[in-house]
N, C-alpha and C positions, 0 to 999 in steps of 0.2 A: 534485658536493660541496655540502653544505648551506648557504644563505645566512648569513653573520654579521648581526649586529644593525645594523651601520652600512650595509651594502648594502641590507637591508629598508628602513630608513629612506628611503636613496636611490631606491629602486625605487618608493615610496610618494609621495615629492616628485615623482619625474618623472612619474608618474600624475596628480598634481594639476595640474600643469602643462599638461599635455596635454587637461586637460579644462576647462581655464580660459578660459572664454568672453570674458572682459575681455581676455586677451591671447593669441590664438590662434599658433600656429606657432609656438613657442618655439625658437629656436636653439639649437645645441650648448652656447655661451658662456651662453646665459640657464639652460638645464638644470644646468650647472655652477655657476654661481653660487647658483642656489635651493638646490642639495643642499648647498652649501659653508654656507649659512646657517643651513639647516634643522640641520646636524650641527654647528656650531663658533661658530654666531651670526656677530656682526662683527670677531672675534678668534679666531684659533687656526690649527689645520692647514688646509692647502690640498687640493683636489681636482684631480686632472690631467684634462686633455681625453680622455684615453685610458680613464679610468676611467669616465666618463660612455659612450663606444663599446662598452665592453665590457658595461656595465649594460643597453643599450638592445639589445645582441644576447642578452643572457642573458633579457631580458623577452621577446623574440621566439620565442628558440629553445631555451632550456634548459627540459629535459623535467623536472629535479626541481624546478623552480620551479611549472610547470604553469601560467604565465599566458600563453603564445602569445599574447602583446599584438600586435594588428595595428597597429603604429606603421611610419609611412611619412615619407619625405621629399617635401615640397612645393616643387619646385624654383623656382615662380615667387614664392614665399613667404619662400622659402631658410629654412625651418624645418620641424619635426616635429609630427604629427597621428596621430588615431586615425583608420582607414579605415572603422571601426565606431563611429559617434558615440556609441552606448549602450554603448561597452565602459568597464570600469573594473575594477581589481583589488580594488577592494574589493567587486565582485560575486560575487567567486570564494570558495571556501571556503578558510578561513585553513590553511596548513599548520603541522606542529608547532612549528617555530621562531617561528612568528609568533603561534601561543598562547601558548607560553611566556613569549615577550616582553610579552603582554600581561597575562598572569596575574602577573609578577613587578611591571610599572608600577603595575597596578592596586592590588596589595595593599600596595604602599609608598605609594601615595597615601592609602590608606585609615588609614593610621597617622596622619594629620593632619587626620582629620576633625572633631576636637574643639579644633585651635587655632584661636583667635579669628578668625585673619587669613583663614582657609579656611572660616569658619564661613557663607559666603554659598553656597558650594559644597556644604555638608552634604548635602544633597537628593541631589544630582546623584552625589557620590560613595557615598551610601547606595544609588542605584540599581545603581552599577556593580558595589558588592560582594552586593548581592540577585543580580544577575544573574551573578555569577561563582558563587556557591554554589548557584544552582538549574538554569543552562542545563547538561545533558549534556557539551554539548562543550567547556565552559569551567569544568568542576567543578574546585575549588580543594582537595577534600579531601585527594587522595593528595598534593599539593603541600604542604600545612601539616602533613602528618605527616611530612616530610623537610626542612622548609625552615622555620626560625624567624628572621622579620623583628625588627629592632630597633625597637621602639616609641617614637614621638615623644611624649614627654608634654607635655600643654600646661602647661609652667612658669610660675611668677610672672611678672607683666610682660608676657604675651605678648598681652594685650588691649591694648596700648598700640601693638602693630604696625600698625594699618589705620591710625589717626589720624596717626600718624608717617610712614608711606607717604604719604597725601595731602599732608601738608606737603611733604615732599620733592619729589613731584611739582610742587604749586604753588608751590613757593619762598616758602613762608609762614612767618612767625617764630610758634614756640610758646612757650609756658610751662611748664616742668615744675617739678612739687613734687619734690625730689630728697633721698633721705636715705641718706647714707652709711654703711656697716657701722659698727655701733657708736657713731654719732653720737647726742647726746641729742635733737635736733630737725633738721626738714628745711629746705631753703633752695629759694626760687622763683627759678629761673632763665629768663631769656630765650635761647633759642638759636636757632641757623639750621640747622635739620637737612640733612646731606648724605648719609647712608649709613646704611643697616641692615646689620649683621653678625652673623650666628650663629657662635658658638666653642662647642663642646662643650656644645651644646643651651641655650645661654643666648644672649639676644640683648641686643646692644647698639646703640646710635646714636652716630655719629659726627657732631659738629656743632660749628659755630665759635661760640666763647663772646665777645661784643662786648666783654663788661666785663674779661675778661680778654687780648683780643687774640689767641686761639690757637684751636685745634682741640682736642676734647676729646671722651673717649670716656665715656659713661654706661651703666651696666648698666641694663636694662628693669626687672630684679628688685628696682632699688632706687628706680624711679621711681614714684610716688604717685597723681601727676595730671598729664594733658596737655591743654592747653588751646590751641586756635587763636587767634591774634592779629589783628586786623584790618589788620594791614599786613604787608608783603613785603620780601624782602632780594633782592640782586643776587646771583647766585652769583659766586664769586671764582675768579679765574683760576688760582689757585696749587693748585688742589684737584685732584688725577687718583686715582679711586679704585683703579685699577689698581696705582700706585706707594704709596700711602698706607702699605700695610702689608707691602710688597715685602721689608723687612728685620726684619719683626715676627715672633718667634716668640710668637703667640697674638694676644692683642688689645690688648697695652700697647704704648705707642710711649715714645720717649726721646728727650732733646734731645742725647745722646751718638751718635758715628758708630757702624756698626756695626763688627763685630769677627770677626776670625777665630778660630772656635772649634776645638779640636782634642779629640776625647775617643779614648781606647783602650778596646776594646770586646772581647769574647769573640767566640767563632765563633757561637755562637746568637744573640747581639743581633745580630751582623752579617745573620745571615740574615732575622731580624725586620725589620730598618731596609731591607734591601735588597727586601723584599717590600712594604713601605709607608712609604716616605720620609715623613720629619717636616717638611721643609720644603725650598722648590724649588733652594736653595743646597747641598743636601745632597750630598756626596762620599764614597765608602765605599773606603779603601785595605787590601790585604792587605798586613802589613809582614813578618811570618814567622810559620811554624807557627800557633798559635793566637791572633796577635796582629793586630788589624784597627785600623782608626782612622775615626773619624767626623769628617768637616770641614764645618762650617757657616760662613756670611757673615752674622750676625744681630745685632741688637740684644741687649744681655744684659740680659733681664727677669726678672719674676717667674715668667712662664710657663716660661721657659728653666729656671731653676734647678730648678723644681717637676718637670717632665719629666725631668731630669736625675738628680734625687734617687730619682725612681720606678724607675730602672734599677738601684739599689740598689750592691751589691758586683761588678755584672757590667759597671762601667766605672770608668774614671778620668779625671778631666779634666786635660789637660795644658797646654791654654792658653785664654784668657790667664791668668797670674797671679791676677788679682784674682777672677775667677769659680774659680779652684782654690781661694781661700781662703775664699769662700763657702760651697763644698761642704764644705770641712774644718769650717768653724764649724757649720754644720746637722749634720753627722754626730758632729760631738763632742756637739751638744746633745741629739740623738736619743738617743748612747750614755748621756749622764748620767740621761736619763730611765729607763735599764733598769740602771742600776748600783744 
């Protein structure tokens, strides 16, 4: 059976560990942790020891993989190693699954070559692109004829990504010139940047505003200038990037508590929502016949209302009542425009 993309990543991680002269003879647990980090980072799903055992056997004996890796266990060092010191699966010809994975990853990366944050890698990305197009064994012509990738355009404000990222990493105060939509003039704000977040192809910086004594979200498309100040800030202990947007639907925050949202939908919308959940709290229930219900535990924000309005007549907001009233008002206003 062909290896899936997760197995391929684990194989290459194990190969890298076995060739690491700085940390020779990795144990099974060290291999497991390395694969876990490669796949999920510091947070996320966990990999079992039995999975690593199966991976080691597959790398040794699976004819479909074709690695035939000379992996052995050193009893004295209590770890694994290659009996052939020059062996590496990188030296082997890539199989079809690995070639497809490289094509997909590289073609996705190429979409970002004009985004300022990645401009320093432009030449390297260009070389990858050239290699993919010129090398017979990595030819993307057939792939391009059957797969269309979504292009990530360089949106307004993306030139501020790099200086803001530097400031976040250095805990450096920045002064931004910020013009709200439809505002007559721009304001200069001193902020402590904490997080860069992308939402629907637009970038935002979440920062502590000392003057307002609160966290604020600033769209980079409204930032006219970013200047590093010559002083730094101490990181607040009440900011957790994973929790900050936990109940948000989109980029907006609210001082109100999250609410239980209930939305009646038809079978078609049920299928779409099942295939692509819109929030981590999403639950879908089959009530009866062609009646289904979407349940969310979120903040009532502009983005939530905008999303629900986009579903049109396919849905009906049941609760909370305040959100139902917002939907009624919006639909009535839209109907008045067409009357």
